[in-house]
N, C-alpha and C positions, 0 to 999 in steps of 0.2 A: 639367384637373378640377381642381385646388382654388380656381380662380376661382371653379368651379361654385358650391362654396359658400355664396357671399357669396348667391347669387341662393333669393328666398325661393319662389318656383315653376321646378319646371323641370316642363315641357309635356311629353308624353308620347303623340305624338298615334301610334299602332299600328295604321296601316290602312297598306297597301297598294294601289296606283292602278296599273292599266294604260293609263294616258291618258298616258305621257311614252313608250310605245309607239305612241301613235297610233291604239291597238285601246281600242273604247269599251267602260269600267267595266260588268261584268254580273255579279252572282252571283246567282244562286237562295240562299235562306237554308240554310246547314245544321245542321238542328238537332243541339244536343250532351244526349248522355243527359245527367240528371242523378246524383250521386253517391249509390251507395250508403251504406247507414247507417254502414259500417265507415270509408270513404272521410271522409263528413260528420266524422266525431267529429273526423279527424286536420284535416280543412279550414282553409288560413291564412283564412278568412271568418270561421270562429268566436273568431277574438283579432282584427274590428275590429266597430265600431257601426255598426248603421243605422240611418242620418239619412234626411228630407224632407225637402223645400221647396218653395215656391208657384214654381214656374216659369210664365212669362208665357206662352200661348196661340200668341199671334200676335206677333214681335218687330217685323215690318213693314208691320202695316197700321193704320191710327187707330181703322179703327171696329170696333165690337167685334164678335168671332168670335161663332160659332154659338152659338146660347143661351146668346149672352152667355157662356159660361164664358173668362173674360179672363185666367185660370191655370188650372192642374193641379198634382197632387201628384205630384213626382220623387222618384225614392231614389236616395242615392248611401252608398256606405262609406266611412267614417274608420276609417285603420287608424295608427295613435300607439304602437305598442310600438316603433321607434325612433326616434320624433322627440326632439331633441335641439338646444341650439344650436351655431350656428359658434362656433371658438375664440373669436371679436371680440364674441361674445356675441349674437349677431345669431340670429334665427330660423332655423332648419333649413328646409331646401326644403323642399317638394311635388312628390312623384312624381303628376301628372293624370293614371287611362289615361281618352279619349274613350271611353266604352261603343257597340258596335257591335250588330248585328242579332241579339240574344238576352238573355235575363237578366244582366244584369250580375254578378250572385255566381257563374256560368260562367267568366266569363273571369277574375275575381279569384281562383277557384281554379286557374285553367289557367296563369296570363299567370310566369311562372317572373322574367323580366329583371328587373320592377321589384321582388321579391321578393330576388333576388338581391345587388342595388344598394342598395335600404336600408338597410342597418342601416350601409355603408361612408360611408355619404354624410349619417349622422343625418336619414333625413328622416321626413317625415308620407305616406301614401300614403292616395289619393283613386281612388275611384272612382266614375265617375258612370254613372247609367244613361240607352240610348237613348229619345227620346220614342216610343211606341209600343210599347216592348218590356219585358219583364219585368212588372213594378209598376207600372212608370209610365206609364200609362194615361188620356188624355186620353177623356171620357164613358163612361167604363167599359166596362158592355156597349153598348152604341150608338158604341162606336170606329170600326166599318167604316163608316157612315153619315159619319165627316168626316176623311177622309184626306189630304184638301188639307193640310193643317195636319204631316203628315210628309213631312219633305224635309231634306237635309244642312244647308240656311243654315236652318233653325227649329234644328237640333240644335245647330247652333255654336252658335248665340244664347241657348240654354240653357249651354251649358257656359261661354260669354263673362259671364253672370250671375251664372253659381256660384263661380265662380274670382275675381271681383270680394267677392258676398258672403266666401268665404272668407278673404280679405285683409284684408278690413273685420274679420271675426268675433273674426280671431287676431293680429290687429295689428302686423301685416307692411302694409301699403295702400300704404307709398312703395319698397317693391320690388319693382324693374322682372321681369316676366315672362320665362321662356326657352323656346325653342321651338327645338331643334336641327334639325327636318325630317328626322334623320336616314332617315324611311321615304317621304319621299315622292316618292323614283324606286325604292320598294325593288326592284319588278318589274324596272328595267330592269338596276338594278344586278347582281342575284342573276344575271340573265341573261348576262351581261357577260363579258369576260376577266376585270376587275377582281375579278367578284364569285364566280370559281371557273369560269365555267363555256367552253363551248369560244366562240371568238372569232366566228365565223360567224353562231352563235347566233340574234343580236336581228335583223341582215341579212336575213338567212334569215327569220324571222317577219314581218318586216315586208312584204317584198317575197312571201311566200305568204299574207298576208291581202290585200292590194293581189289578188294575182292570182285570188282565190277572188272577190271583188266583181265582178272585170273578168267574170268566166265568168257570174256569175250575173246578169249583165244579160240574159239571151237565152232562149230555149229550148235550145238548140244546147249552151251553155257550161255550164246547167244540169245536162245528161245527163252531160258528162264532169266535174264534179262529184260526180254521184252513183256515176258507175264510180270514180273515185279517192280516193272518204271514207269507204269500207266501212262507208257507210251500212244499214242494216234494213231486211229488206222492209218497205215499210208507213208507213216515213217518212217525211213530206213533204219533196218540193225542187222544188216547181212554181211558187215565185213569189219575187221579190226579198224580198218580206219573207220566206220560208223561209229564204232565203240570208243574210238577217241575223241570222235565231237562229242558223244555225249557226256562223254565228262569231262571234257572242257567246257561245256555249257555250263554243267551243276558247278565247276569252277567256279566261272565267270559270274553267278548267284554271289557267292562268298565274298569277290573281290570288289563286286558293286554295293553288296549289303556295308561292306568294311568303311568303304566314300561315305554311307549316306548313315552309319551309324549315330544319327541325334538322339538327343534325349526326349526327342518328343514327334509326333506322325509329321512326316514330311515329302510331299509328292515330286522332291526336286529331281532322284536320280533315276524317277518313273518318267520323269519328262511330264509332269501332269498327268501321266495316264495311269492313276491310282495314286495309293497311299501307303508308304512303308509305314508300320507301328512304331514308337517309339523301340532305342535300340534294337531294330532287328536284327541284328547279329545273335542276342541274346533268343530271339522268338523262334529263332530256324534252328538254334542250341538247343531247345526244350524239345526238337523232333528227336533229338539222338541222345536223350540222356538216360535211357538205359543202360547201364553197366554190361547185361548180358545179350546185347544186341547183333543176332549173326544171322546168316544167311538171306532168306527173300524178306525178314521181318528189316532187317539194314537195310536193302536194298531198297524198301516203300522206305523208310527214315528217311534216306539219303535225298530220296524223291521229295518228299514234304518239305524238308531242309529248304532246297533250293527252291519249292515256291512259294514260300514268304515272298519272293522278291518277283519269279515269272509269276506268279496265280496268286497276285493279293487281293482280284474283284473276286475268285473262288466260284467263280464262272466255269472254269473251266473245266470235264470232266475226264480228261487225259491231257499228256502234257506233247509237245511236239520240240523236239532240240535245235530245228531248224530255221524256228519264229522266236522273236524279242517276246520281252516283260508283256505280260496283260494282252495277249492278240486277241483279236478275235473267235471264242469258241470254235473249237473243231471238233468234229464228230467222231 
């Protein structure tokens, strides 16, 4: 840990990926409610400086972007209340948060790990906003006409530029970056025995998704899926595309629970619409603990596991993969 203090940049990629489970990543953006006036007055954002930079609109093409918009204004927050030199006189580390799909101020006020760790490291904290979210909007009101520049690759280009700019501005250009990769396999770890979950969880999850896609290729298989996945009346399952949507809906539950896999009950990921239990991934994995799960029992267990996220209120008698978490009960 002491060696980390010699680094100028500690890049914390707070992102969970279900790709390690061989399940495509898919997430409907889950809006978070703004803070109340009382909460706002006590929020960490009040101790940070809102700053702006010119971010490159298109990092990968030499020709000019639409309307010749070569750059756009990207917002980030600089929080220096804990920043101090290391014992050997070098600049303290920078904890760099890669913004995700919402106003970055919401994540600044809700990301405890960085705030808990920064004082001990004497770290500068930087929260960078993801392009096309919050106030970092290329093309302003016409943004929806120019969505081709919204991608993970373009966003990573923004962050790389900002890191290089900060290194120069803060006079630590010769210091190497550090990326722990601690969250690169977050879902797999959380759902594994090493992460405290049942050892059969990941194998059953992989097996179940494979079965779902196999059955989804024909009419009789899709009938079996409908009978054993607790779908609501009117929920479409008439094509392979519908089955892919169902698979992605299941995947999204694991992605979201991993992001909210706190050791205490929390309504954060559900945006206050219900409360996830402590270690929700472990709770979901209990639905997949039986080594002998096969066929319809395995399909039912897949839905039961996802329902830890989607139906925590337990008032829904059926599920609808076109709706969000804890929606109004459907017939």
